[in-house]
C-alpha positions in Angstrom: 52.5 -20.8 -16.5 53.2 -24.0 -13.8 52.7 -27.6 -13.8 48.7 -27.2 -12.0 47.9 -24.7 -14.7 49.6 -27.0 -17.4 47.8 -29.6 -16.0 44.7 -28.4 -15.8 44.7 -26.1 -19.3 45.7 -29.3 -20.9 42.6 -32.0 -19.6 40.2 -28.7 -20.1 41.2 -28.1 -23.6 40.7 -32.4 -23.8 37.1 -32.0 -22.4 36.3 -29.5 -25.1 37.3 -31.0 -27.7 35.6 -34.0 -26.5 32.0 -32.7 -26.0 31.0 -34.9 -23.0 31.2 -34.9 -19.7 33.1 -38.2 -18.1 33.2 -40.0 -14.9 34.4 -39.0 -12.8 35.9 -41.7 -12.7 37.6 -41.7 -15.0 38.9 -38.2 -14.3 40.5 -38.8 -12.0 42.7 -40.9 -13.8 43.4 -38.4 -16.5 44.3 -35.8 -14.4 46.7 -38.3 -12.1 48.3 -39.0 -15.8 48.3 -35.8 -17.1 50.1 -34.5 -13.1 53.0 -37.7 -14.5 53.6 -36.3 -17.7 56.0 -33.6 -17.8 56.0 -30.2 -18.9 57.3 -31.0 -22.0 55.1 -34.0 -22.9 51.9 -31.5 -21.7 52.6 -28.7 -24.2 53.1 -31.1 -27.1 49.2 -32.6 -25.8 48.3 -28.8 -25.2 49.5 -28.7 -29.2 48.1 -31.5 -30.3 44.1 -31.1 -29.4 44.6 -27.4 -30.5 
């Protein structure tokens, strides 16, 4: 899985877990933050959100 796919997967998982849609501004802020993380950090978030 490449970095972009991992960011997509983590953000989808986090939104699914929260069960609510955030504003577009906050969604973009979260995506920007996730894109700055490395793959190990993203995998850790994904593991914790499962």
